[in-house]
N, CA, C and O atoms as CSV, one atom per row, in Angstrom:
chain,resi,resn,atom,element,x,y,z
A,1,UNK,N,N,127.876,76.062,112.137
A,1,UNK,CA,C,126.934,77.063,111.695
A,1,UNK,C,C,126.622,76.838,110.221
A,1,UNK,O,O,127.523,76.717,109.390
A,2,UNK,N,N,125.347,76.785,109.919
A,2,UNK,CA,C,124.904,76.524,108.552
A,2,UNK,C,C,125.049,77.776,107.701
A,2,UNK,O,O,124.631,78.865,108.094
A,3,UNK,N,N,125.645,77.604,106.540
A,3,UNK,CA,C,125.800,78.721,105.603
A,3,UNK,C,C,124.602,78.741,104.655
A,3,UNK,O,O,124.151,77.704,104.169
A,4,UNK,N,N,124.103,79.949,104.411
A,4,UNK,CA,C,122.962,80.105,103.515
A,4,UNK,C,C,123.372,81.038,102.389
A,4,UNK,O,O,123.636,82.219,102.613
A,5,UNK,N,N,123.425,80.499,101.172
A,5,UNK,CA,C,123.870,81.304,100.039
A,5,UNK,C,C,122.826,82.322,99.592
A,5,UNK,O,O,123.114,83.171,98.748
A,6,UNK,N,N,121.626,82.248,100.144
A,6,UNK,CA,C,120.566,83.177,99.754
A,6,UNK,C,C,120.323,84.244,100.821
A,6,UNK,O,O,119.291,84.914,100.780
A,7,UNK,N,N,121.221,84.420,101.754
A,7,UNK,CA,C,121.050,85.407,102.812
A,7,UNK,C,C,120.338,84.801,104.005
A,7,UNK,O,O,120.158,83.586,104.090
A,8,UNK,N,N,119.937,85.659,104.921
A,8,UNK,CA,C,119.281,85.170,106.125
A,8,UNK,C,C,117.767,85.295,105.991
A,8,UNK,O,O,117.255,86.097,105.209
A,9,UNK,N,N,117.078,84.490,106.765
A,9,UNK,CA,C,115.626,84.604,106.875
A,9,UNK,C,C,115.377,85.681,107.932
A,9,UNK,O,O,115.432,85.399,109.129
A,10,UNK,N,N,115.108,86.893,107.500
A,10,UNK,CA,C,115.021,88.019,108.411
A,10,UNK,C,C,113.873,87.866,109.409
A,10,UNK,O,O,113.994,88.277,110.563
A,11,UNK,N,N,112.781,87.287,108.976
A,11,UNK,CA,C,111.661,87.103,109.904
A,11,UNK,C,C,112.054,86.152,111.031
A,11,UNK,O,O,111.731,86.395,112.194
A,12,UNK,N,N,112.740,85.084,110.693
A,12,UNK,CA,C,113.211,84.125,111.706
A,12,UNK,C,C,114.250,84.795,112.612
A,12,UNK,O,O,114.216,84.625,113.831
A,13,UNK,N,N,115.161,85.547,112.020
A,13,UNK,CA,C,116.196,86.276,112.754
A,13,UNK,C,C,115.550,87.204,113.792
A,13,UNK,O,O,115.985,87.259,114.942
A,14,UNK,N,N,114.523,87.919,113.377
A,14,UNK,CA,C,113.828,88.845,114.277
A,14,UNK,C,C,113.083,88.101,115.372
A,14,UNK,O,O,113.121,88.502,116.535
A,15,UNK,N,N,112.406,87.023,115.006
A,15,UNK,CA,C,111.680,86.225,116.013
A,15,UNK,C,C,112.624,85.687,117.068
A,15,UNK,O,O,112.328,85.754,118.261
A,16,UNK,N,N,113.771,85.148,116.637
A,16,UNK,CA,C,114.727,84.576,117.579
A,16,UNK,C,C,115.310,85.645,118.499
A,16,UNK,O,O,115.436,85.432,119.705
A,17,UNK,N,N,115.660,86.782,117.932
A,17,UNK,CA,C,116.208,87.860,118.757
A,17,UNK,C,C,115.168,88.338,119.762
A,17,UNK,O,O,115.467,88.520,120.942
A,18,UNK,N,N,113.957,88.535,119.286
A,18,UNK,CA,C,112.905,89.035,120.174
A,18,UNK,C,C,112.599,88.046,121.288
A,18,UNK,O,O,112.355,88.452,122.424
A,19,UNK,N,N,112.610,86.757,120.979
A,19,UNK,CA,C,112.375,85.735,122.011
A,19,UNK,C,C,113.480,85.772,123.063
A,19,UNK,O,O,113.200,85.666,124.257
A,20,UNK,N,N,114.726,85.920,122.636
A,20,UNK,CA,C,115.850,85.982,123.583
A,20,UNK,C,C,115.747,87.225,124.466
A,20,UNK,O,O,115.995,87.161,125.670
A,21,UNK,N,N,115.382,88.344,123.868
A,21,UNK,CA,C,115.256,89.583,124.635
A,21,UNK,C,C,114.091,89.488,125.610
A,21,UNK,O,O,114.205,89.906,126.762
A,22,UNK,N,N,112.976,88.940,125.151
A,22,UNK,CA,C,111.810,88.769,126.043
A,22,UNK,C,C,112.161,87.869,127.234
A,22,UNK,O,O,111.738,88.133,128.360
A,23,UNK,N,N,112.932,86.811,126.982
A,23,UNK,CA,C,113.357,85.922,128.075
A,23,UNK,C,C,114.211,86.689,129.084
A,23,UNK,O,O,114.063,86.505,130.292
A,24,UNK,N,N,115.096,87.539,128.594
A,24,UNK,CA,C,115.934,88.341,129.491
A,24,UNK,C,C,115.084,89.332,130.286
A,24,UNK,O,O,115.299,89.527,131.482
A,25,UNK,N,N,114.123,89.950,129.614
A,25,UNK,CA,C,113.244,90.908,130.300
A,25,UNK,C,C,112.421,90.183,131.363
A,25,UNK,O,O,112.306,90.659,132.492
A,26,UNK,N,N,111.852,89.042,131.007
A,26,UNK,CA,C,111.042,88.286,131.961
A,26,UNK,C,C,111.869,87.773,133.132
A,26,UNK,O,O,111.357,87.630,134.243
A,27,UNK,N,N,113.149,87.495,132.886
A,27,UNK,CA,C,114.047,87.064,133.952
A,27,UNK,C,C,114.679,88.224,134.694
A,27,UNK,O,O,115.479,88.018,135.606
A,28,UNK,N,N,114.326,89.445,134.310
A,28,UNK,CA,C,114.845,90.666,134.932
A,28,UNK,C,C,116.370,90.720,134.900
A,28,UNK,O,O,117.008,91.173,135.850
A,29,UNK,N,N,116.945,90.249,133.788
A,29,UNK,CA,C,118.403,90.254,133.632
A,29,UNK,C,C,118.737,90.939,132.308
A,29,UNK,O,O,118.851,90.286,131.271
A,30,UNK,N,N,118.891,92.256,132.359
A,30,UNK,CA,C,119.239,93.021,131.164
A,30,UNK,C,C,120.537,93.764,131.446
A,30,UNK,O,O,120.608,94.584,132.362
A,31,UNK,N,N,121.548,93.477,130.665
A,31,UNK,CA,C,122.857,94.105,130.849
A,31,UNK,C,C,123.069,95.219,129.826
A,31,UNK,O,O,122.316,95.355,128.862
A,32,UNK,N,N,124.108,96.004,130.060
A,32,UNK,CA,C,124.460,97.053,129.100
A,32,UNK,C,C,124.804,96.455,127.743
A,32,UNK,O,O,124.454,97.019,126.706
A,33,UNK,N,N,125.489,95.316,127.746
A,33,UNK,CA,C,125.861,94.657,126.490
A,33,UNK,C,C,124.628,94.202,125.717
A,33,UNK,O,O,124.579,94.331,124.494
A,34,UNK,N,N,123.636,93.671,126.424
A,34,UNK,CA,C,122.402,93.239,125.757
A,34,UNK,C,C,121.680,94.438,125.149
A,34,UNK,O,O,121.157,94.362,124.038
A,35,UNK,N,N,121.658,95.526,125.875
A,35,UNK,CA,C,120.998,96.734,125.384
A,35,UNK,C,C,121.733,97.281,124.158
A,35,UNK,O,O,121.099,97.702,123.191
A,36,UNK,N,N,123.056,97.274,124.197
A,36,UNK,CA,C,123.841,97.739,123.044
A,36,UNK,C,C,123.625,96.842,121.834
A,36,UNK,O,O,123.519,97.330,120.709
A,37,UNK,N,N,123.558,95.542,122.056
A,37,UNK,CA,C,123.321,94.602,120.946
A,37,UNK,C,C,121.928,94.814,120.350
A,37,UNK,O,O,121.754,94.769,119.133
A,38,UNK,N,N,120.949,95.042,121.209
A,38,UNK,CA,C,119.584,95.294,120.724
A,38,UNK,C,C,119.559,96.577,119.885
A,38,UNK,O,O,118.927,96.612,118.829
A,39,UNK,N,N,120.236,97.615,120.343
A,39,UNK,CA,C,120.293,98.869,119.584
A,39,UNK,C,C,120.975,98.660,118.238
A,39,UNK,O,O,120.560,99.240,117.234
A,40,UNK,N,N,122.028,97.830,118.210
A,40,UNK,CA,C,122.717,97.539,116.946
A,40,UNK,C,C,121.770,96.846,115.975
A,40,UNK,O,O,121.757,97.145,114.781
A,41,UNK,N,N,120.975,95.914,116.504
A,41,UNK,CA,C,120.045,95.197,115.634
A,41,UNK,C,C,118.912,96.108,115.165
A,41,UNK,O,O,118.406,95.940,114.055
A,42,UNK,N,N,118.514,97.060,115.989
A,42,UNK,CA,C,117.528,98.048,115.544
A,42,UNK,C,C,118.099,98.847,114.383
A,42,UNK,O,O,117.398,99.106,113.404
A,43,UNK,N,N,119.367,99.241,114.481
A,43,UNK,CA,C,120.003,100.015,113.407
A,43,UNK,C,C,120.045,99.212,112.110
A,43,UNK,O,O,119.814,99.760,111.032
A,44,UNK,N,N,120.338,97.916,112.208
A,44,UNK,CA,C,120.356,97.048,111.021
A,44,UNK,C,C,118.960,96.987,110.412
A,44,UNK,O,O,118.804,97.092,109.196
A,45,UNK,N,N,117.956,96.819,111.252
A,45,UNK,CA,C,116.579,96.740,110.762
A,45,UNK,C,C,116.124,98.075,110.167
A,45,UNK,O,O,115.384,98.089,109.183
A,46,UNK,N,N,116.554,99.186,110.748
A,46,UNK,CA,C,116.211,100.497,110.196
A,46,UNK,C,C,116.816,100.660,108.802
A,46,UNK,O,O,116.173,101.208,107.906
A,47,UNK,N,N,118.030,100.193,108.621
A,47,UNK,CA,C,118.670,100.269,107.305
A,47,UNK,C,C,117.898,99.418,106.300
A,47,UNK,O,O,117.632,99.858,105.182
A,48,UNK,N,N,117.546,98.216,106.697
A,48,UNK,CA,C,116.766,97.323,105.830
A,48,UNK,C,C,115.438,97.975,105.456
A,48,UNK,O,O,114.997,97.903,104.309
A,49,UNK,N,N,114.814,98.607,106.437
A,49,UNK,CA,C,113.534,99.280,106.203
A,49,UNK,C,C,113.695,100.425,105.212
A,49,UNK,O,O,112.857,100.592,104.326
A,50,UNK,N,N,114.746,101.209,105.343
A,50,UNK,CA,C,114.991,102.318,104.425
A,50,UNK,C,C,115.196,101.826,102.998
A,50,UNK,O,O,114.630,102.384,102.058
A,51,UNK,N,N,115.996,100.793,102.837
A,51,UNK,CA,C,116.244,100.245,101.499
A,51,UNK,C,C,114.937,99.752,100.886
A,51,UNK,O,O,114.675,99.991,99.707
A,52,UNK,N,N,114.118,99.068,101.678
A,52,UNK,CA,C,112.855,98.559,101.140
A,52,UNK,C,C,111.854,99.685,100.874
A,52,UNK,O,O,111.012,99.560,99.985
A,53,UNK,N,N,111.931,100.758,101.616
A,53,UNK,CA,C,111.082,101.909,101.316
A,53,UNK,C,C,111.451,102.495,99.960
A,53,UNK,O,O,110.574,102.811,99.157
A,54,UNK,N,N,112.750,102.639,99.703
A,54,UNK,CA,C,113.215,103.179,98.419
A,54,UNK,C,C,112.806,102.264,97.268
A,54,UNK,O,O,112.294,102.731,96.251
A,55,UNK,N,N,113.032,100.958,97.430
A,55,UNK,CA,C,112.670,100.003,96.373
A,55,UNK,C,C,111.163,100.000,96.142
A,55,UNK,O,O,110.707,99.955,95.000
A,56,UNK,N,N,110.398,100.048,97.215
A,56,UNK,CA,C,108.938,100.057,97.085
A,56,UNK,C,C,108.467,101.326,96.377
A,56,UNK,O,O,107.600,101.264,95.506
A,57,UNK,N,N,109.028,102.464,96.742
A,57,UNK,CA,C,108.642,103.718,96.092
A,57,UNK,C,C,108.973,103.694,94.601
A,57,UNK,O,O,108.176,104.142,93.777
A,58,UNK,N,N,110.140,103.177,94.261
A,58,UNK,CA,C,110.502,103.082,92.840
A,58,UNK,C,C,109.574,102.117,92.110
A,58,UNK,O,O,109.215,102.357,90.957
A,59,UNK,N,N,109.185,101.039,92.764
A,59,UNK,CA,C,108.269,100.080,92.144
A,59,UNK,C,C,106.890,100.691,91.935
A,59,UNK,O,O,106.227,100.397,90.941
A,60,UNK,N,N,106.457,101.529,92.853
A,60,UNK,CA,C,105.173,102.231,92.694
A,60,UNK,C,C,105.234,103.135,91.464
A,60,UNK,O,O,104.264,103.220,90.711
A,61,UNK,N,N,106.354,103.802,91.256
A,61,UNK,CA,C,106.508,104.666,90.080
A,61,UNK,C,C,106.406,103.847,88.794
A,61,UNK,O,O,105.745,104.260,87.841
A,62,UNK,N,N,107.056,102.695,88.772
A,62,UNK,CA,C,106.982,101.815,87.590
A,62,UNK,C,C,105.550,101.334,87.389
A,62,UNK,O,O,105.067,101.277,86.259
A,63,UNK,N,N,104.873,100.989,88.477
A,63,UNK,CA,C,103.479,100.529,88.374
A,63,UNK,C,C,102.581,101.642,87.833
A,63,UNK,O,O,101.726,101.394,86.983
A,64,UNK,N,N,102.772,102.843,88.315
A,64,UNK,CA,C,101.967,103.968,87.815
A,64,UNK,C,C,102.222,104.215,86.331
A,64,UNK,O,O,101.301,104.539,85.582
A,65,UNK,N,N,103.462,104.061,85.917
A,65,UNK,CA,C,103.782,104.199,84.492
A,65,UNK,C,C,103.085,103.099,83.680
A,65,UNK,O,O,102.587,103.349,82.582
A,66,UNK,N,N,103.057,101.891,84.227
A,66,UNK,CA,C,102.382,100.782,83.540
A,66,UNK,C,C,100.880,101.049,83.439
A,66,UNK,O,O,100.267,100.770,82.408
A,67,UNK,N,N,100.291,101.587,84.499
A,67,UNK,CA,C,98.865,101.937,84.467
A,67,UNK,C,C,98.626,103.011,83.413
A,67,UNK,O,O,97.658,102.946,82.655
A,68,UNK,N,N,99.506,103.989,83.372
A,68,UNK,CA,C,99.413,105.034,82.348
A,68,UNK,C,C,99.433,104.425,80.951
A,68,UNK,O,O,98.614,104.777,80.103
A,69,UNK,N,N,100.369,103.514,80.715
A,69,UNK,CA,C,100.461,102.890,79.391
A,69,UNK,C,C,99.188,102.133,79.024
A,69,UNK,O,O,98.718,102.200,77.888
A,70,UNK,N,N,98.638,101.414,79.997
A,70,UNK,CA,C,97.435,100.628,79.726
A,70,UNK,C,C,96.242,101.545,79.450
A,70,UNK,O,O,95.452,101.276,78.545
A,71,UNK,N,N,96.107,102.613,80.216
A,71,UNK,CA,C,94.939,103.484,80.070
A,71,UNK,C,C,95.050,104.448,78.893
A,71,UNK,O,O,94.063,104.678,78.193
A,72,UNK,N,N,96.210,105.005,78.667
A,72,UNK,CA,C,96.374,106.033,77.645
A,72,UNK,C,C,96.746,105.441,76.283
A,72,UNK,O,O,96.431,106.023,75.244
A,73,UNK,N,N,97.407,104.301,76.289
A,73,UNK,CA,C,97.848,103.672,75.036
A,73,UNK,C,C,97.322,102.231,74.954
A,73,UNK,O,O,98.087,101.273,75.067
A,74,UNK,N,N,96.022,102.097,74.757
A,74,UNK,CA,C,95.449,100.747,74.711
A,74,UNK,C,C,95.971,99.921,73.528
A,74,UNK,O,O,95.819,98.700,73.510
A,75,UNK,N,N,96.579,100.579,72.552
A,75,UNK,CA,C,97.114,99.836,71.407
A,75,UNK,C,C,98.290,98.935,71.799
A,75,UNK,O,O,98.684,98.059,71.028
A,76,UNK,N,N,98.847,99.147,72.989
A,76,UNK,CA,C,99.938,98.281,73.452
A,76,UNK,C,C,99.427,96.885,73.823
A,76,UNK,O,O,100.192,95.922,73.872
A,77,UNK,N,N,98.152,96.800,74.076
A,77,UNK,CA,C,97.490,95.513,74.233
A,77,UNK,C,C,97.763,94.766,75.523
A,77,UNK,O,O,98.007,95.346,76.581
A,78,UNK,N,N,97.710,93.450,75.384
A,78,UNK,CA,C,97.768,92.544,76.521
A,78,UNK,C,C,99.130,92.588,77.218
A,78,UNK,O,O,99.204,92.410,78.434
A,79,UNK,N,N,100.190,92.818,76.473
A,79,UNK,CA,C,101.529,92.840,77.063
A,79,UNK,C,C,101.656,93.874,78.168
A,79,UNK,O,O,102.165,93.581,79.250
A,80,UNK,N,N,101.193,95.078,77.891
A,80,UNK,CA,C,101.251,96.144,78.896
A,80,UNK,C,C,100.367,95.813,80.092
A,80,UNK,O,O,100.735,96.081,81.236
A,81,UNK,N,N,99.198,95.229,79.824
A,81,UNK,CA,C,98.290,94.851,80.915
A,81,UNK,C,C,98.907,93.759,81.790
A,81,UNK,O,O,98.779,93.803,83.014
A,82,UNK,N,N,99.567,92.791,81.178
A,82,UNK,CA,C,100.231,91.737,81.950
A,82,UNK,C,C,101.386,92.297,82.775
A,82,UNK,O,O,101.599,91.895,83.919
A,83,UNK,N,N,102.124,93.225,82.182
A,83,UNK,CA,C,103.208,93.874,82.910
A,83,UNK,C,C,102.660,94.621,84.125
A,83,UNK,O,O,103.222,94.543,85.218
A,84,UNK,N,N,101.561,95.344,83.923
A,84,UNK,CA,C,100.929,96.084,85.010
A,84,UNK,C,C,100.461,95.135,86.113
A,84,UNK,O,O,100.657,95.411,87.296
A,85,UNK,N,N,99.855,94.040,85.733
A,85,UNK,CA,C,99.374,93.058,86.701
A,85,UNK,C,C,100.531,92.415,87.464
A,85,UNK,O,O,100.459,92.244,88.681
A,86,UNK,N,N,101.589,92.064,86.749
A,86,UNK,CA,C,102.756,91.448,87.398
A,86,UNK,C,C,103.367,92.407,88.418
A,86,UNK,O,O,103.746,91.988,89.511
A,87,UNK,N,N,103.465,93.673,88.072
A,87,UNK,CA,C,104.026,94.643,89.010
A,87,UNK,C,C,103.097,94.881,90.187
A,87,UNK,O,O,103.562,95.149,91.295
A,88,UNK,N,N,101.793,94.788,89.969
A,88,UNK,CA,C,100.847,94.936,91.079
A,88,UNK,C,C,101.036,93.808,92.089
A,88,UNK,O,O,100.985,94.039,93.297
A,89,UNK,N,N,101.252,92.593,91.598
A,89,UNK,CA,C,101.503,91.447,92.491
A,89,UNK,C,C,102.816,91.655,93.245
A,89,UNK,O,O,102.883,91.422,94.452
A,90,UNK,N,N,103.847,92.087,92.546
A,90,UNK,CA,C,105.136,92.364,93.174
A,90,UNK,C,C,104.986,93.424,94.260
A,90,UNK,O,O,105.554,93.292,95.344
A,91,UNK,N,N,104.229,94.465,93.971
A,91,UNK,CA,C,104.013,95.519,94.962
A,91,UNK,C,C,103.293,95.001,96.205
A,91,UNK,O,O,103.590,95.437,97.318
A,92,UNK,N,N,102.366,94.088,96.030
A,92,UNK,CA,C,101.670,93.516,97.183
A,92,UNK,C,C,102.678,92.846,98.122
A,92,UNK,O,O,102.586,92.990,99.341
A,93,UNK,N,N,103.635,92.117,97.554
A,93,UNK,CA,C,104.662,91.477,98.377
A,93,UNK,C,C,105.587,92.511,99.018
A,93,UNK,O,O,105.951,92.372,100.185
A,94,UNK,N,N,105.970,93.547,98.267
A,94,UNK,CA,C,106.808,94.608,98.835
A,94,UNK,C,C,106.105,95.305,99.992
A,94,UNK,O,O,106.718,95.551,101.030
A,95,UNK,N,N,104.815,95.628,99.821
A,95,UNK,CA,C,104.066,96.281,100.893
A,95,UNK,C,C,103.972,95.391,102.126
A,95,UNK,O,O,104.117,95.866,103.253
A,96,UNK,N,N,103.733,94.121,101.914
A,96,UNK,CA,C,103.639,93.176,103.026
A,96,UNK,C,C,104.950,93.110,103.802
A,96,UNK,O,O,104.950,93.140,105.033
A,97,UNK,N,N,106.055,93.022,103.090
A,97,UNK,CA,C,107.363,92.924,103.739
A,97,UNK,C,C,107.713,94.235,104.437
A,97,UNK,O,O,108.245,94.217,105.546
A,98,UNK,N,N,107.424,95.364,103.808
A,98,UNK,CA,C,107.697,96.656,104.433
A,98,UNK,C,C,106.852,96.827,105.691
A,98,UNK,O,O,107.326,97.372,106.687
A,99,UNK,N,N,105.614,96.368,105.651
A,99,UNK,CA,C,104.728,96.408,106.815
A,99,UNK,C,C,105.360,95.617,107.964
A,99,UNK,O,O,105.360,96.079,109.105
A,100,UNK,N,N,105.896,94.434,107.671
A,100,UNK,CA,C,106.578,93.625,108.679
A,100,UNK,C,C,107.768,94.395,109.269
A,100,UNK,O,O,107.918,94.456,110.489
A,101,UNK,N,N,108.611,94.982,108.414
A,101,UNK,CA,C,109.793,95.713,108.883
A,101,UNK,C,C,109.395,96.901,109.758
A,101,UNK,O,O,109.959,97.105,110.833
A,102,UNK,N,N,108.436,97.670,109.296
A,102,UNK,CA,C,108.008,98.857,110.033
A,102,UNK,C,C,107.472,98.485,111.412
A,102,UNK,O,O,107.856,99.093,112.411
A,103,UNK,N,N,106.599,97.502,111.470
A,103,UNK,CA,C,106.020,97.103,112.751
A,103,UNK,C,C,107.053,96.488,113.687
A,103,UNK,O,O,106.986,96.683,114.901
A,104,UNK,N,N,108.008,95.744,113.129
A,104,UNK,CA,C,109.043,95.146,113.963
A,104,UNK,C,C,109.925,96.221,114.580
A,104,UNK,O,O,110.230,96.157,115.771
A,105,UNK,N,N,110.338,97.204,113.796
A,105,UNK,CA,C,111.173,98.285,114.329
A,105,UNK,C,C,110.428,99.035,115.432
A,105,UNK,O,O,111.008,99.326,116.479
A,106,UNK,N,N,109.175,99.345,115.214
A,106,UNK,CA,C,108.417,100.067,116.236
A,106,UNK,C,C,108.235,99.236,117.504
A,106,UNK,O,O,108.303,99.765,118.613
A,107,UNK,N,N,108.006,97.943,117.338
A,107,UNK,CA,C,107.883,97.058,118.503
A,107,UNK,C,C,109.207,97.003,119.261
A,107,UNK,O,O,109.225,96.995,120.492
A,108,UNK,N,N,110.314,96.967,118.520
A,108,UNK,CA,C,111.630,96.909,119.154
A,108,UNK,C,C,111.968,98.205,119.885
A,108,UNK,O,O,112.734,98.173,120.849
A,109,UNK,N,N,111.422,99.342,119.460
A,109,UNK,CA,C,111.611,100.572,120.216
A,109,UNK,C,C,111.011,100.418,121.617
A,109,UNK,O,O,111.632,100.804,122.608
A,110,UNK,N,N,109.812,99.856,121.694
A,110,UNK,CA,C,109.167,99.654,122.994
A,110,UNK,C,C,109.947,98.647,123.836
A,110,UNK,O,O,110.087,98.819,125.047
A,111,UNK,N,N,110.455,97.595,123.190
A,111,UNK,CA,C,111.266,96.610,123.901
A,111,UNK,C,C,112.524,97.276,124.448
A,111,UNK,O,O,112.947,96.986,125.567
A,112,UNK,N,N,113.120,98.168,123.661
A,112,UNK,CA,C,114.314,98.886,124.138
A,112,UNK,C,C,113.990,99.697,125.390
A,112,UNK,O,O,114.787,99.736,126.327
A,113,UNK,N,N,112.830,100.339,125.410
A,113,UNK,CA,C,112.424,101.088,126.602
A,113,UNK,C,C,112.310,100.168,127.811
A,113,UNK,O,O,112.769,100.509,128.900
A,114,UNK,N,N,111.695,98.996,127.619
A,114,UNK,CA,C,111.579,98.033,128.716
A,114,UNK,C,C,112.958,97.583,129.195
A,114,UNK,O,O,113.205,97.487,130.397
A,115,UNK,N,N,113.851,97.309,128.246
A,115,UNK,CA,C,115.204,96.874,128.597
A,115,UNK,C,C,115.934,97.972,129.366
A,115,UNK,O,O,116.594,97.696,130.368
A,116,UNK,N,N,115.819,99.208,128.903
A,116,UNK,CA,C,116.498,100.327,129.557
A,116,UNK,C,C,115.963,100.522,130.973
A,116,UNK,O,O,116.733,100.774,131.900
A,117,UNK,N,N,114.633,100.407,131.144
A,117,UNK,CA,C,114.042,100.548,132.478
A,117,UNK,C,C,114.569,99.481,133.427
A,117,UNK,O,O,114.948,99.780,134.559
A,118,UNK,N,N,114.592,98.241,132.963
A,118,UNK,CA,C,115.107,97.149,133.807
A,118,UNK,C,C,116.588,97.333,134.099
A,118,UNK,O,O,117.036,97.113,135.224
A,119,UNK,N,N,117.346,97.738,133.084
A,119,UNK,CA,C,118.782,97.946,133.257
A,119,UNK,C,C,119.044,99.065,134.279
A,119,UNK,O,O,119.936,98.945,135.120
A,120,UNK,N,N,118.268,100.140,134.202
A,120,UNK,CA,C,118.432,101.251,135.145
A,120,UNK,C,C,118.068,100.827,136.571
A,120,UNK,O,O,118.735,101.217,137.529
A,121,UNK,N,N,117.005,100.026,136.703
A,121,UNK,CA,C,116.623,99.533,138.031
A,121,UNK,C,C,117.725,98.663,138.613
A,121,UNK,O,O,118.046,98.760,139.798
A,122,UNK,N,N,118.309,97.800,137.763
A,122,UNK,CA,C,119.378,96.919,138.218
A,122,UNK,C,C,120.612,97.683,138.653
A,122,UNK,O,O,121.274,97.299,139.617
A,123,UNK,N,N,120.927,98.763,137.950
A,123,UNK,CA,C,122.110,99.553,138.289
A,123,UNK,C,C,121.892,100.399,139.531
A,123,UNK,O,O,122.832,100.696,140.267
A,124,UNK,N,N,120.618,100.791,139.759
A,124,UNK,CA,C,120.304,101.615,140.940
A,124,UNK,C,C,120.042,100.780,142.165
A,124,UNK,O,O,119.874,101.324,143.257
A,125,UNK,N,N,120.002,99.453,142.012
A,125,UNK,CA,C,119.771,98.571,143.149
A,125,UNK,C,C,118.325,98.511,143.600
A,125,UNK,O,O,118.040,98.100,144.725
A,126,UNK,N,N,117.407,98.920,142.729
A,126,UNK,CA,C,115.974,98.904,143.073
A,126,UNK,C,C,115.410,97.509,143.076
A,126,UNK,O,O,114.223,97.324,143.345
């Protein structure tokens, strides 16, 4: 197993998990263990989403303060404007990543429903 000192590639992690779950759903083989593992991964993603929501909200506050400085105190000059621009770029990346997390969690809720339906059918002998 390859060690990564910079953490995991969450987008790749999500794609791989979703592909494995989709294969199980398409093969009509969903076990209680698979459903529990999927729920655990949803919880991990929800935590990641919450942390990024907090960081994004704090970054928006800093950006608004930078806009205030540029508009109300023009004597601060180019430095404040560059700071404001840099934070705007950072926010674009934060919004993009949060959008990915939010949509993935919501998609996984629907996948969980599909897994639960298949699991219930399998247990009932349908």
